[in-house]
Each structure stands twice: as structure tokens, then as C-alpha cells.
C-alpha positions in Angstrom: 96.4 153.9 101.7 96.6 150.6 103.7 94.5 147.6 101.4 92.7 144.5 102.4 93.0 141.2 100.5 89.7 142.2 98.4 91.1 145.3 97.3 94.1 144.3 96.3 92.8 142.1 94.0 90.2 144.8 92.9 93.2 147.1 92.4 94.9 144.9 89.9 91.9 144.2 87.8 91.0 148.1 87.6 94.7 149.4 87.4 95.9 146.6 84.5 98.6 145.4 86.9 100.1 142.2 85.4 103.0 141.3 87.8 103.1 141.1 91.9 106.2 140.9 93.4 106.3 139.3 96.6 109.1 140.4 98.6 111.3 140.1 101.6 114.9 139.8 102.8 117.4 137.5 103.8 118.9 137.6 107.2 121.5 140.3 106.2 118.6 142.7 104.7 119.5 141.7 101.1 116.0 142.3 99.1 114.3 139.3 97.2 111.4 138.6 95.5 109.2 136.3 93.5 106.7 137.7 91.1 103.4 136.1 90.4 100.6 137.0 88.1 97.2 138.1 89.2 95.4 135.2 89.1 97.5 133.8 91.6 96.6 136.2 94.1 93.9 134.3 95.8 96.1 131.4 96.5 98.9 133.6 98.0 96.5 134.9 100.5 95.0 131.9 101.6 98.1 129.0 101.2 101.0 131.4 100.3 103.5 130.9 97.5 106.2 128.4 98.0 110.0 128.9 97.1 113.3 127.2 97.3 115.1 128.2 100.1 117.8 126.4 100.0 119.8 129.2 97.5 119.2 131.9 100.0 122.2 132.4 102.4 120.9 131.3 106.0 117.2 130.2 105.0 117.6 126.3 104.6 119.6 123.7 102.7 118.6 121.2 100.4 117.3 118.6 102.8 114.6 121.4 104.4 114.2 123.9 101.5 110.6 124.5 100.9 109.3 127.6 102.8 106.3 129.5 101.9 105.7 133.5 101.3 102.1 135.0 102.9 101.8 138.7 101.2 101.0 141.4 103.2 97.7 143.4 101.6 98.3 146.6 103.3 102.0 147.0 102.0 100.8 147.3 98.6 103.1 150.0 96.3 103.2 150.2 92.6 106.8 150.2 90.8 106.7 153.7 89.2 109.5 153.0 87.1 107.8 149.9 85.5 105.4 150.6 82.6 102.0 152.2 83.1 100.4 149.3 80.8 101.1 145.9 82.4 102.0 147.2 85.9 104.0 146.1 88.2 103.3 146.1 92.2 104.9 144.9 95.2 103.9 143.6 98.8 106.1 142.6 101.5 105.5 139.2 102.8 105.6 137.0 106.1 107.9 133.8 105.8 106.2 130.4 107.4 107.5 126.4 107.1 104.8 124.4 105.3 103.2 123.6 108.6 102.3 127.1 109.2 105.0 128.0 111.7 107.0 131.2 111.6 110.2 131.1 110.0 112.9 131.9 112.7 114.9 133.9 110.4 112.3 136.3 109.1 113.5 139.3 110.2 110.5 141.6 109.3 108.6 138.9 111.9 110.9 139.6 114.5 110.5 143.3 114.3 107.1 142.7 114.5 107.3 140.7 117.9 109.4 143.5 119.2 106.6 146.2 118.4 104.3 143.5 120.6 106.5 143.8 123.3 106.6 147.8 123.2 103.0 147.6 123.3 102.3 145.2 126.1 104.8 147.7 128.1 102.5 150.9 127.1 104.8 152.4 124.6 105.1 153.0 120.5 108.7 153.8 119.1 108.7 155.5 115.7 111.9 155.6 113.6 113.2 157.9 110.7 115.8 157.0 108.7 118.6 158.9 107.1 120.7 156.7 104.7 123.8 158.2 102.8 125.1 156.7 99.4 127.5 157.6 96.8 127.1 157.9 93.3 129.8 156.4 90.9 130.5 156.6 87.1 130.1 153.3 85.1 132.7 152.2 82.5 132.0 151.3 79.0 130.5 148.0 79.8 128.2 149.5 82.3 130.0 148.2 85.4 130.4 150.4 88.8 134.0 152.1 89.1 135.0 153.7 92.3 134.8 157.6 89.9 132.7 159.8 91.6 129.9 161.4 89.8 130.9 164.9 91.0 133.4 166.5 93.1 131.1 168.7 95.4 131.0 169.1 99.0 128.4 169.5 101.8 125.3 170.8 100.7 126.7 172.4 97.7 124.4 172.9 94.6 124.4 172.3 90.7 126.4 172.5 88.8 128.9 171.5 91.4 126.5 169.1 92.8 125.5 166.5 90.1 123.3 164.4 92.0 120.7 167.1 92.3 118.5 165.9 89.3 118.8 162.1 90.2 117.8 162.9 94.2 114.7 164.9 93.1 113.7 161.8 90.5 114.3 159.4 93.7 112.2 161.3 96.0 109.4 162.0 93.3 109.2 158.1 92.7 109.4 157.5 96.6 106.2 159.6 96.5 104.7 158.0 94.3 105.2 155.1 96.3 103.5 156.4 99.2 106.8 157.1 101.2 107.5 160.5 102.2 110.9 161.8 102.2 111.3 164.8 104.5 115.0 166.5 103.0 117.8 165.5 100.6 121.3 167.1 99.8 124.5 166.3 98.8 126.8 165.2 101.7 130.8 165.7 102.5 132.0 163.3 100.0 132.7 163.4 96.2 129.2 162.0 94.7 128.0 161.3 98.3 124.3 162.0 98.8 121.7 162.0 101.9 118.0 161.4 101.6 116.1 161.4 104.9 112.6 160.4 106.1 109.7 161.6 108.0 109.5 159.2 111.0 106.8 156.4 110.9 106.0 153.4 113.0 109.1 150.9 113.2 107.5 148.2 110.5 106.7 151.0 108.1 110.1 152.8 108.6 112.0 149.3 108.2 110.2 148.3 104.8 110.5 152.3 103.4 114.4 151.4 104.3 114.7 148.7 102.5 112.4 150.0 99.6 114.9 153.3 99.8 117.8 151.2 98.5 116.0 149.6 95.6 114.6 153.1 94.4 117.8 154.6 94.7 120.0 151.9 92.7 117.3 151.8 90.0 116.7 155.2 89.4 120.5 156.0 89.5 121.0 153.4 86.8 118.5 154.6 84.9 120.7 157.9 85.0 124.1 156.3 84.2 125.3 155.9 87.3 126.1 153.5 90.0 124.3 153.8 93.7 126.8 152.5 96.5 125.6 152.0 99.9 128.4 150.1 101.8 129.9 151.3 104.6 133.4 153.0 103.5 133.6 152.9 99.7 136.2 155.3 99.4 139.2 154.9 101.9 140.0 158.7 102.2 136.7 160.1 102.3 133.7 159.6 104.8 131.8 156.6 105.0 128.0 155.6 104.4 126.1 156.0 107.7 122.5 155.0 108.2 121.3 157.2 110.9 118.3 155.8 112.9 116.1 158.5 114.7 113.9 157.1 117.3 111.4 158.6 119.2 108.9 157.1 121.8 105.4 157.7 122.8 103.8 159.0 124.9 105.6 162.0 124.7 106.7 164.6 127.3 108.1 162.3 130.2 111.9 163.3 130.0 113.0 160.5 132.7 111.4 157.7 130.5 113.0 159.3 127.6 116.6 159.4 129.3 116.2 155.7 130.1 115.5 154.6 126.9 118.8 156.5 125.7 120.6 154.9 128.6 119.3 151.5 127.6 120.9 152.0 124.3 124.1 153.1 125.3 124.3 150.3 127.8 123.6 147.6 125.2 125.5 149.4 122.1 128.5 147.2 122.0 126.6 144.1 122.0 124.3 145.2 119.2 127.3 146.5 116.9 127.7 143.1 115.2 124.3 143.7 113.6 124.5 147.4 113.1 127.8 147.1 111.5 127.6 143.5 109.8 131.0 143.5 107.6 134.3 144.5 107.9 134.2 147.7 106.0 131.8 148.7 108.9 134.6 149.2 111.2 137.1 151.1 108.5 134.4 153.6 108.9 134.0 153.9 112.6 136.2 156.5 114.3 136.4 158.6 111.2 134.7 161.5 109.8 132.1 162.0 112.3 131.2 158.2 112.7 131.4 157.6 116.5 134.0 155.1 118.1 133.1 155.5 121.7 129.8 155.0 123.9 128.9 158.7 124.6 125.7 161.1 123.9 125.6 164.7 123.5 122.9 167.2 122.6 124.7 168.8 119.7 128.2 167.0 119.1 127.7 164.6 115.8 131.2 162.6 117.0 128.9 161.1 119.6 127.1 157.5 119.4 123.8 159.3 120.5 122.7 162.7 119.3 119.9 164.7 120.9 118.8 167.1 118.3 116.9 170.3 119.4 113.7 169.4 119.1 110.2 168.9 121.4 106.8 166.9 121.5 106.5 164.6 118.8 110.0 165.7 117.2 111.6 164.9 120.5 114.2 161.9 119.2 117.3 160.3 119.9 119.6 159.6 116.9 122.0 156.6 116.9 124.9 157.6 114.6 126.8 154.2 114.2 124.9 152.0 112.2 125.6 152.0 108.6 123.0 151.0 105.3 124.8 147.3 105.5 122.5 146.7 108.4 119.2 145.0 108.2 116.8 147.3 109.3 114.6 145.0 110.8 117.2 144.0 113.3 118.6 147.1 113.9 115.3 148.6 114.7 114.4 145.6 116.7 117.2 145.7 118.8 116.9 149.1 119.4 113.5 149.0 120.9 114.6 145.8 122.9 117.4 148.0 124.4 115.4 151.0 125.2 112.5 148.9 126.9 115.2 147.5 129.0 116.7 151.0 130.0 113.0 151.6 131.1 112.1 148.8 132.8 115.4 149.1 134.8 115.4 152.7 135.0 118.8 153.1 134.1 120.2 156.6 134.8 121.9 158.3 131.7 125.3 159.4 132.1 126.6 162.9 131.8 126.9 164.0 128.1 130.0 164.1 126.3 130.7 167.3 125.0 134.3 166.8 124.0 136.2 166.4 120.7 137.0 163.0 120.6 139.5 163.6 117.7 141.8 166.4 120.1 141.2 164.8 123.5 143.8 162.8 125.3 144.5 159.3 126.2 143.6 160.0 130.0 140.2 161.5 129.0 139.5 158.7 126.1 140.0 155.9 128.8 137.3 156.6 130.8 135.1 156.0 127.5 133.7 152.3 126.5 135.2 151.7 123.0 132.5 150.0 120.6 134.1 147.0 118.9 137.1 147.6 116.5 136.6 144.5 114.4 133.8 142.5 113.0 135.2 139.5 114.8 135.3 141.5 118.3 131.6 142.6 117.4 130.8 139.3 117.2 132.5 137.8 120.2 130.9 140.5 122.2 127.3 139.4 120.8 127.9 135.9 121.3 128.7 136.1 124.8 125.6 138.8 125.4 122.6 137.8 127.2 120.7 140.6 126.0 121.4 139.5 122.2 120.7 135.8 123.1 117.3 136.6 124.3 116.2 138.7 121.4 118.2 137.4 118.6 117.5 133.6 117.5 120.1 131.2 117.6 119.7 130.4 114.0 120.7 134.4 113.0 123.4 134.6 115.6 125.4 131.6 114.2 124.6 133.0 110.4 126.0 136.6 111.5 128.9 135.2 114.0 129.7 131.5 113.4 129.4 128.9 115.9 
């Protein structure tokens, strides 16, 4: 349900809400919030709530530190793990400077701009997220270890799969928050899990991806475990992927769909610094079905883009290189712009790569473009890209990649 400002105020009165968390994220996608009391809601809606941005990486310094949060009522959702009496809810919030101008490092607003660009071109992109995570045991002081919660493998069941009940609690909690999980299962690594979501509009899908990590970490901790979304938690086992399924409306035009994929492949290397934003990301790529080359296929899961077997509204392209360290607002924005570029320029989709990249000889591999091999290489590629400079504010590019 999407609430209006008046309905949010009424909801807080009728449902015994005592705290409203105004939620946002930094440029790297790390979730932040400030809690206000219900009496402050009218002021928050009309003027915004100020906060000191100087302590948040990339948001400002002591000279220019004040920013304002503007809650968006349609994003209201309860936090079900908080008490029923004195309830807690959250709302995602836009960020502005004191003079009312948009803050350039508000990545959620960047995604709104990308969605508007797609609408002007006559298209809507929808997204479905698949995020993997490990569950690790805690030590005697409650700190995370690197000891997996189980030794189960892909799609194993209890009792080998010790994460089954935690995934169940996560899915039920998400449902209470209005987020619709589609499936869940044990992944290949020991203690590794995956929960997938039904597709949604770009902004909702990004909000849900951010909320998902918060819910998983909270529920895991309540069950005496630590959730780890880092790209490569265990060197010898599969890393965590953030597989992003992207669909295009209107449905049915195969040529336009192919052009969208061609656009994503064209700009894949340039986008990598934002899809894989830390050094650990590059220890994942090229191993355990995480892609290293710019390619696509209809079935092969080693490829950068996979086209799952589906028709109509379920027709989608799955980008397999991102990992959960990525900021979903930036990732979805860049994918939209890359898709639009492919459509506008009528880019031709190359032939599918139905090969095994792990066993192919050097001659075959030399015909494929490789993704950047390190974060520094990815930053150099991004910094020299006209595509990135057109769609990523210079402030954010500098924070990620330096001067």
C-alpha cells in the first residue's frame, strides 16, 4: 500500500507508532537512518529534517555539512522485529541542500532521473534481485567468525541445511513489510544462502534490495548467526553474487530486447567499478560461475548476461557480474542508461557464447573482451568513459575512483 502524508500521520496515531526512521544510504549503498518521534512528522514532510553530513563518507565536510532528509510517504513500512507496542516504521528519504536543491550524491534520486529518462523514451525497466549471503557462527563475545553455519551444498535440505529456519523467518518478515520473496534455497558454499525477489519497478526493487540486507543481518543476529554479504568471504568457496534480472516494457519486441542487452554488454567494463566496488569483488570474478568475460548466452551461467527461458512479462536478462557490495541505485541506473543507449543506437547483439570459459583455449578466449581485473583497473576504465561521465556525477566518480 502506498500512503499519502496524511495517511502516514493517521497510521502512526492508530497503530501506536513511537519512532519513525528516515532511511537513506551513502554513495556506497550503506544504509543510514535517523529516528524521529511522531510529533515531528508534519515538520519532516514540510521542511525536512536536518542532519550533519560531514560524518558520512562523501557527503560533505565541516564547512558545508548540513543536509535535509525529506521522507517519502509512499515508502512507509513497519519494522516487524520491533515491539508491537511503541512500534517502529521506516520511510526512505530524499536528500537536499538547505536551499532546496537536490544533493548530487543522493543515489536514490539518480535512479529516479534514470527512470524518468526511460519513460521519456517510451520504456519501463523492471528488476528482480538475487542476493547471496553466508551465515557464520558467532564467537563467545558475539562477534562474527568465518566458521560457516553448516556444511550443506546447493539446494540441500535440513538437517544438513542449517539455514532453512532463518531463511523462513527472513521471508515471513519481508512479507510483513510488503516485500515479496519469490524463492529461497541453500547455495553452493557452506553456510551460503540465496533469496530471490519477484520483479518490481526500478525504485521499489532498489529500496527492497537495500532493505533486504538489513532484514537478513537483523534476523541472522537474532538467531545467533552473522550474515556476510561481502563478495568473497571464504577464499576457496564461491563468492556472493548480486544477480540482477532486468525486464523491458512494452513486452514482445525481440529486436528492442536484443538492443537493450547489446547496450549492457557494450558498457559492461565501464560500469564495473560501480557493480564491483571493492578489491574483494575481483577475487570473486572468474571463479565458481562468476563471469570474467563480456559475453552472453541463453543457458550458460558462466556468461556475463544470461537469458533465462521465459516469455512475455517474465522475459528478462540476468546480469551476473555485480556483487552485494554494489549500491543498487547506481547499479540499476547504469543498467537503464546502458539499455537505453543500446536501443537508441540500435546496437546489434553479438552471437551467444555457448562455451566453457574455464576449459576454452587461449585462442578462443582472446576473442572476448575481459572485465577489469582489479578495482584500480575498473576505476581507470570508468574515469575515461564518456558514458560514465554523462550519467554519474563527478562528485560520486571522485569518491569511488579518486581524482
